[in-house]
PDB file of N, H, CA, C and O in Angstrom:
ATOM      1  N   MET A   1       7.049   4.308 -52.171  1.00  0.00           N
ATOM      2  CA  MET A   1       8.050   4.498 -51.306  1.00  0.00           C
ATOM      3  C   MET A   1       7.533   5.211 -50.008  1.00  0.00           C
ATOM      4  O   MET A   1       7.955   4.913 -48.890  1.00  0.00           O
ATOM      5  N   THR A   2       6.554   6.209 -50.248  1.00  0.00           N
ATOM      6  H   THR A   2       6.211   6.451 -51.155  1.00  0.00           H
ATOM      7  CA  THR A   2       6.025   6.847 -49.141  1.00  0.00           C
ATOM      8  C   THR A   2       5.179   5.847 -48.296  1.00  0.00           C
ATOM      9  O   THR A   2       5.084   6.014 -47.080  1.00  0.00           O
ATOM     10  N   ARG A   3       4.581   4.841 -48.908  1.00  0.00           N
ATOM     11  H   ARG A   3       4.658   4.705 -49.895  1.00  0.00           H
ATOM     12  CA  ARG A   3       3.663   3.984 -48.224  1.00  0.00           C
ATOM     13  C   ARG A   3       4.458   3.030 -47.380  1.00  0.00           C
ATOM     14  O   ARG A   3       4.006   2.683 -46.289  1.00  0.00           O
ATOM     15  N   ILE A   4       5.605   2.586 -47.812  1.00  0.00           N
ATOM     16  H   ILE A   4       5.972   2.868 -48.699  1.00  0.00           H
ATOM     17  CA  ILE A   4       6.572   1.936 -46.920  1.00  0.00           C
ATOM     18  C   ILE A   4       6.983   2.678 -45.741  1.00  0.00           C
ATOM     19  O   ILE A   4       6.865   2.226 -44.602  1.00  0.00           O
ATOM     20  N   ALA A   5       7.524   3.953 -46.052  1.00  0.00           N
ATOM     21  H   ALA A   5       7.620   4.319 -46.977  1.00  0.00           H
ATOM     22  CA  ALA A   5       7.855   4.783 -44.891  1.00  0.00           C
ATOM     23  C   ALA A   5       6.781   5.162 -43.881  1.00  0.00           C
ATOM     24  O   ALA A   5       7.067   5.384 -42.704  1.00  0.00           O
ATOM     25  N   GLY A   6       5.505   5.234 -44.371  1.00  0.00           N
ATOM     26  H   GLY A   6       5.273   5.053 -45.327  1.00  0.00           H
ATOM     27  CA  GLY A   6       4.402   5.385 -43.565  1.00  0.00           C
ATOM     28  C   GLY A   6       4.141   4.093 -42.738  1.00  0.00           C
ATOM     29  O   GLY A   6       3.903   4.210 -41.536  1.00  0.00           O
ATOM     30  N   LEU A   7       4.172   2.988 -43.266  1.00  0.00           N
ATOM     31  H   LEU A   7       4.366   2.893 -44.242  1.00  0.00           H
ATOM     32  CA  LEU A   7       4.099   1.793 -42.564  1.00  0.00           C
ATOM     33  C   LEU A   7       5.213   1.522 -41.501  1.00  0.00           C
ATOM     34  O   LEU A   7       4.905   0.957 -40.452  1.00  0.00           O
ATOM     35  N   ILE A   8       6.439   1.891 -41.735  1.00  0.00           N
ATOM     36  H   ILE A   8       6.689   2.350 -42.588  1.00  0.00           H
ATOM     37  CA  ILE A   8       7.500   1.840 -40.829  1.00  0.00           C
ATOM     38  C   ILE A   8       7.374   2.787 -39.708  1.00  0.00           C
ATOM     39  O   ILE A   8       7.741   2.457 -38.580  1.00  0.00           O
ATOM     40  N   LEU A   9       6.838   4.031 -39.977  1.00  0.00           N
ATOM     41  H   LEU A   9       6.540   4.299 -40.893  1.00  0.00           H
ATOM     42  CA  LEU A   9       6.614   4.956 -39.028  1.00  0.00           C
ATOM     43  C   LEU A   9       5.417   4.623 -38.193  1.00  0.00           C
ATOM     44  O   LEU A   9       5.438   4.970 -37.012  1.00  0.00           O
ATOM     45  N   ALA A  10       4.431   4.022 -38.646  1.00  0.00           N
ATOM     46  H   ALA A  10       4.414   3.741 -39.605  1.00  0.00           H
ATOM     47  CA  ALA A  10       3.310   3.623 -37.898  1.00  0.00           C
ATOM     48  C   ALA A  10       3.688   2.297 -36.958  1.00  0.00           C
ATOM     49  O   ALA A  10       3.229   2.130 -35.828  1.00  0.00           O
ATOM     50  N   ALA A  11       4.497   1.494 -37.548  1.00  0.00           N
ATOM     51  H   ALA A  11       4.870   1.629 -38.466  1.00  0.00           H
ATOM     52  CA  ALA A  11       5.030   0.297 -36.711  1.00  0.00           C
ATOM     53  C   ALA A  11       5.879   0.892 -35.547  1.00  0.00           C
ATOM     54  O   ALA A  11       5.782   0.415 -34.416  1.00  0.00           O
ATOM     55  N   LEU A  12       6.634   1.837 -35.798  1.00  0.00           N
ATOM     56  H   LEU A  12       6.713   2.224 -36.716  1.00  0.00           H
ATOM     57  CA  LEU A  12       7.524   2.445 -34.620  1.00  0.00           C
ATOM     58  C   LEU A  12       6.713   3.114 -33.725  1.00  0.00           C
ATOM     59  O   LEU A  12       6.969   2.985 -32.528  1.00  0.00           O
ATOM     60  N   ALA A  13       5.790   3.798 -34.067  1.00  0.00           N
ATOM     61  H   ALA A  13       5.581   3.903 -35.040  1.00  0.00           H
ATOM     62  CA  ALA A  13       4.809   4.528 -33.195  1.00  0.00           C
ATOM     63  C   ALA A  13       4.015   3.449 -32.260  1.00  0.00           C
ATOM     64  O   ALA A  13       3.843   3.616 -31.052  1.00  0.00           O
ATOM     65  N   ALA A  14       3.604   2.435 -32.923  1.00  0.00           N
ATOM     66  H   ALA A  14       3.744   2.299 -33.904  1.00  0.00           H
ATOM     67  CA  ALA A  14       2.897   1.305 -32.145  1.00  0.00           C
ATOM     68  C   ALA A  14       3.888   0.643 -31.141  1.00  0.00           C
ATOM     69  O   ALA A  14       3.494   0.367 -30.008  1.00  0.00           O
ATOM     70  N   GLY A  15       5.109   0.394 -31.514  1.00  0.00           N
ATOM     71  H   GLY A  15       5.430   0.618 -32.435  1.00  0.00           H
ATOM     72  CA  GLY A  15       6.124  -0.078 -30.693  1.00  0.00           C
ATOM     73  C   GLY A  15       6.335   0.793 -29.499  1.00  0.00           C
ATOM     74  O   GLY A  15       6.345   0.316 -28.365  1.00  0.00           O
ATOM     75  N   TYR A  16       6.512   2.117 -29.750  1.00  0.00           N
ATOM     76  H   TYR A  16       6.505   2.504 -30.672  1.00  0.00           H
ATOM     77  CA  TYR A  16       6.734   2.979 -28.756  1.00  0.00           C
ATOM     78  C   TYR A  16       5.573   3.044 -27.794  1.00  0.00           C
ATOM     79  O   TYR A  16       5.788   3.141 -26.586  1.00  0.00           O
ATOM     80  N   GLY A  17       4.358   2.993 -28.282  1.00  0.00           N
ATOM     81  H   GLY A  17       4.183   2.914 -29.264  1.00  0.00           H
ATOM     82  CA  GLY A  17       3.129   3.057 -27.451  1.00  0.00           C
ATOM     83  C   GLY A  17       3.067   1.909 -26.562  1.00  0.00           C
ATOM     84  O   GLY A  17       2.792   2.060 -25.371  1.00  0.00           O
ATOM     85  N   LEU A  18       3.328   0.660 -27.119  1.00  0.00           N
ATOM     86  H   LEU A  18       3.551   0.537 -28.086  1.00  0.00           H
ATOM     87  CA  LEU A  18       3.347  -0.555 -26.219  1.00  0.00           C
ATOM     88  C   LEU A  18       4.501  -0.416 -25.143  1.00  0.00           C
ATOM     89  O   LEU A  18       4.292  -0.764 -23.981  1.00  0.00           O
ATOM     90  N   HIS A  19       5.606   0.048 -25.510  1.00  0.00           N
ATOM     91  H   HIS A  19       5.775   0.331 -26.454  1.00  0.00           H
ATOM     92  CA  HIS A  19       6.709   0.179 -24.526  1.00  0.00           C
ATOM     93  C   HIS A  19       6.334   1.127 -23.449  1.00  0.00           C
ATOM     94  O   HIS A  19       6.667   0.905 -22.284  1.00  0.00           O
ATOM     95  N   ALA A  20       5.622   2.224 -23.810  1.00  0.00           N
ATOM     96  H   ALA A  20       5.352   2.404 -24.756  1.00  0.00           H
ATOM     97  CA  ALA A  20       5.342   3.219 -22.753  1.00  0.00           C
ATOM     98  C   ALA A  20       4.323   2.621 -21.792  1.00  0.00           C
ATOM     99  O   ALA A  20       4.416   2.780 -20.575  1.00  0.00           O
ATOM    100  N   LEU A  21       3.311   1.902 -22.396  1.00  0.00           N
ATOM    101  H   LEU A  21       3.236   1.773 -23.385  1.00  0.00           H
ATOM    102  CA  LEU A  21       2.268   1.278 -21.528  1.00  0.00           C
ATOM    103  C   LEU A  21       2.910   0.182 -20.642  1.00  0.00           C
ATOM    104  O   LEU A  21       2.456  -0.047 -19.521  1.00  0.00           O
ATOM    105  N   ALA A  22       3.929  -0.469 -21.129  1.00  0.00           N
ATOM    106  H   ALA A  22       4.298  -0.282 -22.040  1.00  0.00           H
ATOM    107  CA  ALA A  22       4.399  -1.543 -20.320  1.00  0.00           C
ATOM    108  C   ALA A  22       5.309  -0.980 -19.166  1.00  0.00           C
ATOM    109  O   ALA A  22       5.577  -1.687 -18.194  1.00  0.00           O
ATOM    110  N   GLN A  23       5.760   0.259 -19.287  1.00  0.00           N
ATOM    111  H   GLN A  23       5.542   0.833 -20.076  1.00  0.00           H
ATOM    112  CA  GLN A  23       6.661   0.856 -18.294  1.00  0.00           C
ATOM    113  C   GLN A  23       5.775   1.447 -17.077  1.00  0.00           C
ATOM    114  O   GLN A  23       6.381   1.784 -16.061  1.00  0.00           O
ATOM    115  N   SER A  24       4.568   1.570 -17.123  1.00  0.00           N
ATOM    116  H   SER A  24       4.076   1.296 -17.949  1.00  0.00           H
ATOM    117  CA  SER A  24       3.739   2.045 -16.047  1.00  0.00           C
ATOM    118  C   SER A  24       3.753   1.106 -14.817  1.00  0.00           C
ATOM    119  O   SER A  24       3.499  -0.094 -14.927  1.00  0.00           O
ATOM    120  N   ARG A  25       4.035   1.653 -13.737  1.00  0.00           N
ATOM    121  H   ARG A  25       4.241   2.627 -13.648  1.00  0.00           H
ATOM    122  CA  ARG A  25       4.034   0.784 -12.525  1.00  0.00           C
ATOM    123  C   ARG A  25       3.131   1.524 -11.510  1.00  0.00           C
ATOM    124  O   ARG A  25       3.134   2.752 -11.423  1.00  0.00           O
ATOM    125  N   LEU A  26       2.332   0.693 -10.722  1.00  0.00           N
ATOM    126  H   LEU A  26       2.329  -0.305 -10.792  1.00  0.00           H
ATOM    127  CA  LEU A  26       1.492   1.245  -9.771  1.00  0.00           C
ATOM    128  C   LEU A  26       2.328   1.321  -8.340  1.00  0.00           C
ATOM    129  O   LEU A  26       3.088   0.405  -8.025  1.00  0.00           O
ATOM    130  N   ASP A  27       2.152   2.344  -7.602  1.00  0.00           N
ATOM    131  H   ASP A  27       1.535   3.087  -7.858  1.00  0.00           H
ATOM    132  CA  ASP A  27       2.855   2.385  -6.391  1.00  0.00           C
ATOM    133  C   ASP A  27       1.881   1.796  -5.332  1.00  0.00           C
ATOM    134  O   ASP A  27       0.919   2.424  -4.890  1.00  0.00           O
ATOM    135  N   VAL A  28       2.214   0.548  -4.972  1.00  0.00           N
ATOM    136  H   VAL A  28       2.996   0.038  -5.331  1.00  0.00           H
ATOM    137  CA  VAL A  28       1.448  -0.302  -3.945  1.00  0.00           C
ATOM    138  C   VAL A  28       2.176  -0.302  -2.713  1.00  0.00           C
ATOM    139  O   VAL A  28       3.362  -0.632  -2.707  1.00  0.00           O
ATOM    140  N   ARG A  29       1.528   0.064  -1.585  1.00  0.00           N
ATOM    141  H   ARG A  29       0.564   0.332  -1.590  1.00  0.00           H
ATOM    142  CA  ARG A  29       2.141   0.079  -0.407  1.00  0.00           C
ATOM    143  C   ARG A  29       1.404  -1.088   0.476  1.00  0.00           C
ATOM    144  O   ARG A  29       0.182  -1.233   0.458  1.00  0.00           O
ATOM    145  N   PRO A  30       2.204  -1.823   1.176  1.00  0.00           N
ATOM    146  CA  PRO A  30       1.579  -2.903   2.025  1.00  0.00           C
ATOM    147  C   PRO A  30       0.830  -2.281   3.165  1.00  0.00           C
ATOM    148  O   PRO A  30       1.186  -1.231   3.700  1.00  0.00           O
ATOM    149  N   SER A  31      -0.262  -3.005   3.525  1.00  0.00           N
ATOM    150  H   SER A  31      -0.551  -3.858   3.091  1.00  0.00           H
ATOM    151  CA  SER A  31      -1.033  -2.248   4.664  1.00  0.00           C
ATOM    152  C   SER A  31      -0.305  -2.711   6.045  1.00  0.00           C
ATOM    153  O   SER A  31       0.613  -3.530   6.099  1.00  0.00           O
ATOM    154  N   ALA A  32      -0.817  -2.116   7.014  1.00  0.00           N
ATOM    155  H   ALA A  32      -1.563  -1.451   6.970  1.00  0.00           H
ATOM    156  CA  ALA A  32      -0.237  -2.354   8.358  1.00  0.00           C
ATOM    157  C   ALA A  32      -0.645  -3.803   8.735  1.00  0.00           C
ATOM    158  O   ALA A  32      -1.775  -4.264   8.575  1.00  0.00           O
ATOM    159  N   ALA A  33       0.354  -4.422   9.225  1.00  0.00           N
ATOM    160  H   ALA A  33       1.272  -4.048   9.355  1.00  0.00           H
ATOM    161  CA  ALA A  33       0.218  -5.939   9.602  1.00  0.00           C
ATOM    162  C   ALA A  33       0.079  -6.123  11.164  1.00  0.00           C
ATOM    163  O   ALA A  33       0.911  -5.579  11.890  1.00  0.00           O
ATOM    164  N   PRO A  34      -0.888  -6.831  11.673  1.00  0.00           N
ATOM    165  CA  PRO A  34      -0.991  -7.061  13.014  1.00  0.00           C
ATOM    166  C   PRO A  34       0.249  -7.815  13.585  1.00  0.00           C
ATOM    167  O   PRO A  34       0.616  -8.822  12.980  1.00  0.00           O
ATOM    168  N   ILE A  35       0.882  -7.438  14.629  1.00  0.00           N
ATOM    169  H   ILE A  35       0.583  -6.620  15.120  1.00  0.00           H
ATOM    170  CA  ILE A  35       1.956  -8.094  15.251  1.00  0.00           C
ATOM    171  C   ILE A  35       1.790  -8.665  16.666  1.00  0.00           C
ATOM    172  O   ILE A  35       2.617  -9.422  17.175  1.00  0.00           O
ATOM    173  N   GLY A  36       0.690  -8.259  17.251  1.00  0.00           N
ATOM    174  H   GLY A  36       0.018  -7.644  16.837  1.00  0.00           H
ATOM    175  CA  GLY A  36       0.497  -8.807  18.611  1.00  0.00           C
ATOM    176  C   GLY A  36      -0.898  -8.393  19.195  1.00  0.00           C
ATOM    177  O   GLY A  36      -1.408  -7.322  18.869  1.00  0.00           O
ATOM    178  N   THR A  37      -1.472  -9.213  20.015  1.00  0.00           N
ATOM    179  H   THR A  37      -1.058 -10.084  20.279  1.00  0.00           H
ATOM    180  CA  THR A  37      -2.703  -8.842  20.697  1.00  0.00           C
ATOM    181  C   THR A  37      -2.558  -9.223  22.217  1.00  0.00           C
ATOM    182  O   THR A  37      -1.764 -10.079  22.608  1.00  0.00           O
ATOM    183  N   SER A  38      -3.405  -8.501  23.043  1.00  0.00           N
ATOM    184  H   SER A  38      -4.049  -7.806  22.726  1.00  0.00           H
ATOM    185  CA  SER A  38      -3.557  -8.887  24.363  1.00  0.00           C
ATOM    186  C   SER A  38      -4.922  -8.374  24.790  1.00  0.00           C
ATOM    187  O   SER A  38      -5.495  -7.473  24.177  1.00  0.00           O
ATOM    188  N   SER A  39      -5.452  -9.012  25.922  1.00  0.00           N
ATOM    189  H   SER A  39      -4.987  -9.744  26.420  1.00  0.00           H
ATOM    190  CA  SER A  39      -6.759  -8.626  26.459  1.00  0.00           C
ATOM    191  C   SER A  39      -6.665  -8.846  28.014  1.00  0.00           C
ATOM    192  O   SER A  39      -5.990  -9.759  28.491  1.00  0.00           O
ATOM    193  N   SER A  40      -7.355  -7.987  28.746  1.00  0.00           N
ATOM    194  H   SER A  40      -7.903  -7.246  28.359  1.00  0.00           H
ATOM    195  CA  SER A  40      -7.469  -8.135  30.154  1.00  0.00           C
ATOM    196  C   SER A  40      -8.753  -7.338  30.592  1.00  0.00           C
ATOM    197  O   SER A  40      -8.999  -6.225  30.128  1.00  0.00           O
ATOM    198  N   ASN A  41      -9.521  -7.939  31.468  1.00  0.00           N
ATOM    199  H   ASN A  41      -9.321  -8.843  31.846  1.00  0.00           H
ATOM    200  CA  ASN A  41     -10.724  -7.333  31.927  1.00  0.00           C
ATOM    201  C   ASN A  41     -11.634  -6.578  30.949  1.00  0.00           C
ATOM    202  O   ASN A  41     -12.045  -5.434  31.139  1.00  0.00           O
ATOM    203  N   GLY A  42     -11.893  -7.320  29.914  1.00  0.00           N
ATOM    204  H   GLY A  42     -11.559  -8.249  29.759  1.00  0.00           H
ATOM    205  CA  GLY A  42     -12.829  -6.804  28.799  1.00  0.00           C
ATOM    206  C   GLY A  42     -12.162  -5.730  27.982  1.00  0.00           C
ATOM    207  O   GLY A  42     -12.904  -5.157  27.184  1.00  0.00           O
ATOM    208  N   ILE A  43     -10.922  -5.352  28.026  1.00  0.00           N
ATOM    209  H   ILE A  43     -10.319  -5.817  28.674  1.00  0.00           H
ATOM    210  CA  ILE A  43     -10.237  -4.456  27.114  1.00  0.00           C
ATOM    211  C   ILE A  43      -9.253  -5.188  26.377  1.00  0.00           C
ATOM    212  O   ILE A  43      -8.421  -5.886  26.957  1.00  0.00           O
ATOM    213  N   SER A  44      -9.304  -5.057  24.979  1.00  0.00           N
ATOM    214  H   SER A  44      -9.980  -4.490  24.508  1.00  0.00           H
ATOM    215  CA  SER A  44      -8.340  -5.625  24.131  1.00  0.00           C
ATOM    216  C   SER A  44      -7.458  -4.640  23.359  1.00  0.00           C
ATOM    217  O   SER A  44      -7.857  -3.558  22.927  1.00  0.00           O
ATOM    218  N   PHE A  45      -6.228  -5.122  23.231  1.00  0.00           N
ATOM    219  H   PHE A  45      -5.904  -6.001  23.582  1.00  0.00           H
ATOM    220  CA  PHE A  45      -5.168  -4.285  22.623  1.00  0.00           C
ATOM    221  C   PHE A  45      -4.716  -5.027  21.384  1.00  0.00           C
ATOM    222  O   PHE A  45      -4.763  -6.257  21.373  1.00  0.00           O
ATOM    223  N   VAL A  46      -4.302  -4.378  20.392  1.00  0.00           N
ATOM    224  H   VAL A  46      -4.264  -3.378  20.401  1.00  0.00           H
ATOM    225  CA  VAL A  46      -3.717  -4.987  19.197  1.00  0.00           C
ATOM    226  C   VAL A  46      -2.656  -4.046  18.605  1.00  0.00           C
ATOM    227  O   VAL A  46      -2.921  -2.853  18.456  1.00  0.00           O
ATOM    228  N   TRP A  47      -1.502  -4.538  18.276  1.00  0.00           N
ATOM    229  H   TRP A  47      -1.287  -5.507  18.397  1.00  0.00           H
ATOM    230  CA  TRP A  47      -0.376  -3.642  17.738  1.00  0.00           C
ATOM    231  C   TRP A  47      -0.216  -3.993  16.276  1.00  0.00           C
ATOM    232  O   TRP A  47      -0.223  -5.162  15.891  1.00  0.00           O
ATOM    233  N   PHE A  48      -0.072  -2.952  15.467  1.00  0.00           N
ATOM    234  H   PHE A  48      -0.066  -2.002  15.779  1.00  0.00           H
ATOM    235  CA  PHE A  48       0.083  -2.968  14.033  1.00  0.00           C
ATOM    236  C   PHE A  48       1.376  -2.383  13.695  1.00  0.00           C
ATOM    237  O   PHE A  48       1.831  -1.425  14.319  1.00  0.00           O
ATOM    238  N   TYR A  49       2.070  -3.031  12.564  1.00  0.00           N
ATOM    239  H   TYR A  49       1.700  -3.810  12.057  1.00  0.00           H
ATOM    240  CA  TYR A  49       3.288  -2.389  12.043  1.00  0.00           C
ATOM    241  C   TYR A  49       3.028  -2.000  10.636  1.00  0.00           C
ATOM    242  O   TYR A  49       2.422  -2.737   9.859  1.00  0.00           O
ATOM    243  N   ASP A  50       3.500  -0.818  10.314  1.00  0.00           N
ATOM    244  H   ASP A  50       3.993  -0.219  10.946  1.00  0.00           H
ATOM    245  CA  ASP A  50       3.344  -0.231   8.962  1.00  0.00           C
ATOM    246  C   ASP A  50       4.769  -0.144   8.421  1.00  0.00           C
ATOM    247  O   ASP A  50       5.509   0.776   8.769  1.00  0.00           O
ATOM    248  N   PRO A  51       5.195  -1.190   7.489  1.00  0.00           N
ATOM    249  CA  PRO A  51       6.651  -1.266   7.090  1.00  0.00           C
ATOM    250  C   PRO A  51       7.013  -0.030   6.155  1.00  0.00           C
ATOM    251  O   PRO A  51       8.188   0.335   6.120  1.00  0.00           O
ATOM    252  N   ALA A  52       6.070   0.615   5.411  1.00  0.00           N
ATOM    253  H   ALA A  52       5.116   0.318   5.439  1.00  0.00           H
ATOM    254  CA  ALA A  52       6.209   1.744   4.708  1.00  0.00           C
ATOM    255  C   ALA A  52       6.712   2.971   5.358  1.00  0.00           C
ATOM    256  O   ALA A  52       7.531   3.719   4.825  1.00  0.00           O
ATOM    257  N   GLU A  53       6.219   3.144   6.472  1.00  0.00           N
ATOM    258  H   GLU A  53       5.554   2.536   6.905  1.00  0.00           H
ATOM    259  CA  GLU A  53       6.514   4.282   7.404  1.00  0.00           C
ATOM    260  C   GLU A  53       7.395   3.787   8.631  1.00  0.00           C
ATOM    261  O   GLU A  53       7.786   4.645   9.423  1.00  0.00           O
ATOM    262  N   ARG A  54       7.707   2.543   8.823  1.00  0.00           N
ATOM    263  H   ARG A  54       7.389   1.846   8.181  1.00  0.00           H
ATOM    264  CA  ARG A  54       8.411   1.992   9.923  1.00  0.00           C
ATOM    265  C   ARG A  54       7.801   2.521  11.195  1.00  0.00           C
ATOM    266  O   ARG A  54       8.492   3.118  12.021  1.00  0.00           O
ATOM    267  N   THR A  55       6.443   2.297  11.369  1.00  0.00           N
ATOM    268  H   THR A  55       5.882   1.813  10.698  1.00  0.00           H
ATOM    269  CA  THR A  55       5.758   2.887  12.471  1.00  0.00           C
ATOM    270  C   THR A  55       4.869   1.749  13.172  1.00  0.00           C
ATOM    271  O   THR A  55       4.289   0.920  12.471  1.00  0.00           O
ATOM    272  N   VAL A  56       4.789   1.731  14.373  1.00  0.00           N
ATOM    273  H   VAL A  56       5.261   2.404  14.942  1.00  0.00           H
ATOM    274  CA  VAL A  56       3.935   0.832  15.226  1.00  0.00           C
ATOM    275  C   VAL A  56       2.814   1.525  15.785  1.00  0.00           C
ATOM    276  O   VAL A  56       3.016   2.575  16.394  1.00  0.00           O
ATOM    277  N   TYR A  57       1.575   1.034  15.645  1.00  0.00           N
ATOM    278  H   TYR A  57       1.411   0.181  15.150  1.00  0.00           H
ATOM    279  CA  TYR A  57       0.367   1.653  16.128  1.00  0.00           C
ATOM    280  C   TYR A  57      -0.272   0.612  17.206  1.00  0.00           C
ATOM    281  O   TYR A  57      -0.239  -0.601  17.004  1.00  0.00           O
ATOM    282  N   VAL A  58      -0.789   1.124  18.235  1.00  0.00           N
ATOM    283  H   VAL A  58      -0.816   2.110  18.399  1.00  0.00           H
ATOM    284  CA  VAL A  58      -1.576   0.354  19.185  1.00  0.00           C
ATOM    285  C   VAL A  58      -3.011   0.880  19.220  1.00  0.00           C
ATOM    286  O   VAL A  58      -3.330   2.066  19.297  1.00  0.00           O
ATOM    287  N   CYS A  59      -3.889  -0.248  19.147  1.00  0.00           N
ATOM    288  H   CYS A  59      -3.630  -1.212  19.085  1.00  0.00           H
ATOM    289  CA  CYS A  59      -5.343   0.119  19.181  1.00  0.00           C
ATOM    290  C   CYS A  59      -5.987  -0.540  20.250  1.00  0.00           C
ATOM    291  O   CYS A  59      -5.572  -1.642  20.608  1.00  0.00           O
ATOM    292  N   ARG A  60      -7.075   0.069  20.877  1.00  0.00           N
ATOM    293  H   ARG A  60      -7.412   0.964  20.586  1.00  0.00           H
ATOM    294  CA  ARG A  60      -7.722  -0.466  22.013  1.00  0.00           C
ATOM    295  C   ARG A  60      -9.241  -0.604  21.723  1.00  0.00           C
ATOM    296  O   ARG A  60      -9.854   0.314  21.178  1.00  0.00           O
ATOM    297  N   ALA A  61      -9.852  -1.783  22.101  1.00  0.00           N
ATOM    298  H   ALA A  61      -9.354  -2.529  22.544  1.00  0.00           H
ATOM    299  CA  ALA A  61     -11.205  -1.941  21.945  1.00  0.00           C
ATOM    300  C   ALA A  61     -11.739  -2.484  23.358  1.00  0.00           C
ATOM    301  O   ALA A  61     -11.030  -3.048  24.191  1.00  0.00           O
ATOM    302  N   GLY A  62     -13.021  -2.237  23.478  1.00  0.00           N
ATOM    303  H   GLY A  62     -13.598  -1.779  22.801  1.00  0.00           H
ATOM    304  CA  GLY A  62     -13.715  -2.725  24.648  1.00  0.00           C
ATOM    305  C   GLY A  62     -13.929  -1.643  25.737  1.00  0.00           C
ATOM    306  O   GLY A  62     -13.938  -0.456  25.411  1.00  0.00           O
ATOM    307  N   GLY A  63     -14.094  -2.012  26.967  1.00  0.00           N
ATOM    308  H   GLY A  63     -14.087  -2.976  27.232  1.00  0.00           H
ATOM    309  CA  GLY A  63     -14.338  -1.092  27.976  1.00  0.00           C
ATOM    310  C   GLY A  63     -15.758  -0.429  27.972  1.00  0.00           C
ATOM    311  O   GLY A  63     -15.910   0.722  28.381  1.00  0.00           O
ATOM    312  N   GLY A  64     -16.746  -1.155  27.518  1.00  0.00           N
ATOM    313  H   GLY A  64     -16.623  -2.090  27.186  1.00  0.00           H
ATOM    314  CA  GLY A  64     -18.177  -0.646  27.375  1.00  0.00           C
ATOM    315  C   GLY A  64     -18.546  -0.109  26.013  1.00  0.00           C
ATOM    316  O   GLY A  64     -19.722   0.141  25.747  1.00  0.00           O
ATOM    317  N   SER A  65     -17.587   0.072  25.158  1.00  0.00           N
ATOM    318  H   SER A  65     -16.632  -0.130  25.373  1.00  0.00           H
ATOM    319  CA  SER A  65     -18.125   0.547  23.763  1.00  0.00           C
ATOM    320  C   SER A  65     -17.466  -0.345  22.708  1.00  0.00           C
ATOM    321  O   SER A  65     -16.423  -0.967  22.910  1.00  0.00           O
ATOM    322  N   ASP A  66     -18.151  -0.355  21.584  1.00  0.00           N
ATOM    323  H   ASP A  66     -18.998   0.151  21.420  1.00  0.00           H
ATOM    324  CA  ASP A  66     -17.700  -1.178  20.402  1.00  0.00           C
ATOM    325  C   ASP A  66     -16.709  -0.515  19.453  1.00  0.00           C
ATOM    326  O   ASP A  66     -16.303  -1.063  18.428  1.00  0.00           O
ATOM    327  N   ALA A  67     -16.343   0.718  19.867  1.00  0.00           N
ATOM    328  H   ALA A  67     -16.673   1.163  20.699  1.00  0.00           H
ATOM    329  CA  ALA A  67     -15.463   1.510  19.083  1.00  0.00           C
ATOM    330  C   ALA A  67     -13.907   1.038  19.177  1.00  0.00           C
ATOM    331  O   ALA A  67     -13.447   0.552  20.210  1.00  0.00           O
ATOM    332  N   LEU A  68     -13.223   1.210  18.117  1.00  0.00           N
ATOM    333  H   LEU A  68     -13.596   1.605  17.277  1.00  0.00           H
ATOM    334  CA  LEU A  68     -11.868   0.874  18.089  1.00  0.00           C
ATOM    335  C   LEU A  68     -11.069   2.169  18.124  1.00  0.00           C
ATOM    336  O   LEU A  68     -11.281   3.033  17.273  1.00  0.00           O
ATOM    337  N   GLU A  69     -10.152   2.332  19.085  1.00  0.00           N
ATOM    338  H   GLU A  69      -9.980   1.630  19.776  1.00  0.00           H
ATOM    339  CA  GLU A  69      -9.338   3.545  19.233  1.00  0.00           C
ATOM    340  C   GLU A  69      -7.937   3.283  18.866  1.00  0.00           C
ATOM    341  O   GLU A  69      -7.325   2.365  19.412  1.00  0.00           O
ATOM    342  N   CYS A  70      -7.440   3.967  18.051  1.00  0.00           N
ATOM    343  H   CYS A  70      -7.937   4.713  17.607  1.00  0.00           H
ATOM    344  CA  CYS A  70      -5.951   3.807  17.516  1.00  0.00           C
ATOM    345  C   CYS A  70      -5.345   5.185  17.778  1.00  0.00           C
ATOM    346  O   CYS A  70      -5.466   6.083  16.945  1.00  0.00           O
ATOM    347  N   LYS A  71      -4.729   5.347  18.866  1.00  0.00           N
ATOM    348  H   LYS A  71      -4.631   4.617  19.543  1.00  0.00           H
ATOM    349  CA  LYS A  71      -4.123   6.631  19.193  1.00  0.00           C
ATOM    350  C   LYS A  71      -2.620   6.588  19.373  1.00  0.00           C
ATOM    351  O   LYS A  71      -1.933   7.571  19.096  1.00  0.00           O
ATOM    352  N   GLY A  72      -2.078   5.410  19.854  1.00  0.00           N
ATOM    353  H   GLY A  72      -2.636   4.611  20.079  1.00  0.00           H
ATOM    354  CA  GLY A  72      -0.668   5.287  20.042  1.00  0.00           C
ATOM    355  C   GLY A  72       0.095   5.199  18.758  1.00  0.00           C
ATOM    356  O   GLY A  72      -0.418   4.583  17.824  1.00  0.00           O
ATOM    357  N   LYS A  73       1.284   5.762  18.620  1.00  0.00           N
ATOM    358  H   LYS A  73       1.701   6.262  19.380  1.00  0.00           H
ATOM    359  CA  LYS A  73       2.026   5.667  17.429  1.00  0.00           C
ATOM    360  C   LYS A  73       3.466   5.823  17.789  1.00  0.00           C
ATOM    361  O   LYS A  73       3.754   6.754  18.542  1.00  0.00           O
ATOM    362  N   ALA A  74       4.379   5.060  17.365  1.00  0.00           N
ATOM    363  H   ALA A  74       4.145   4.304  16.754  1.00  0.00           H
ATOM    364  CA  ALA A  74       5.841   5.064  17.552  1.00  0.00           C
ATOM    365  C   ALA A  74       6.650   4.921  16.231  1.00  0.00           C
ATOM    366  O   ALA A  74       6.553   3.923  15.517  1.00  0.00           O
ATOM    367  N   GLN A  75       7.436   5.956  15.959  1.00  0.00           N
ATOM    368  H   GLN A  75       7.515   6.766  16.539  1.00  0.00           H
ATOM    369  CA  GLN A  75       8.276   5.901  14.884  1.00  0.00           C
ATOM    370  C   GLN A  75       9.535   5.039  15.144  1.00  0.00           C
ATOM    371  O   GLN A  75      10.235   5.323  16.117  1.00  0.00           O
ATOM    372  N   LEU A  76       9.860   4.036  14.362  1.00  0.00           N
ATOM    373  H   LEU A  76       9.292   3.805  13.572  1.00  0.00           H
ATOM    374  CA  LEU A  76      11.114   3.234  14.577  1.00  0.00           C
ATOM    375  C   LEU A  76      12.278   3.874  13.902  1.00  0.00           C
ATOM    376  O   LEU A  76      12.131   4.593  12.914  1.00  0.00           O
ATOM    377  N   PRO A  77      13.446   3.606  14.443  1.00  0.00           N
ATOM    378  CA  PRO A  77      14.615   4.153  13.858  1.00  0.00           C
ATOM    379  C   PRO A  77      15.010   3.491  12.485  1.00  0.00           C
ATOM    380  O   PRO A  77      16.007   3.879  11.877  1.00  0.00           O
TER     381      PRO A  77
END
């Protein structure tokens, strides 16, 4: 009798363990997506939209350096 109760208890514990593992979810945020580009006189601009924060970023490249500058940021309502 105790052997059967032990097997039932082990099966319940294994089922609970599988259920707990199946419930874990990763928090995955989408990355910022490019929404537009423009260039003039050797300077390029690109706009990115981050849907998780509802924010638009503007980045600039060119003008004599290879660096990418992302300083502009606007929060959307």
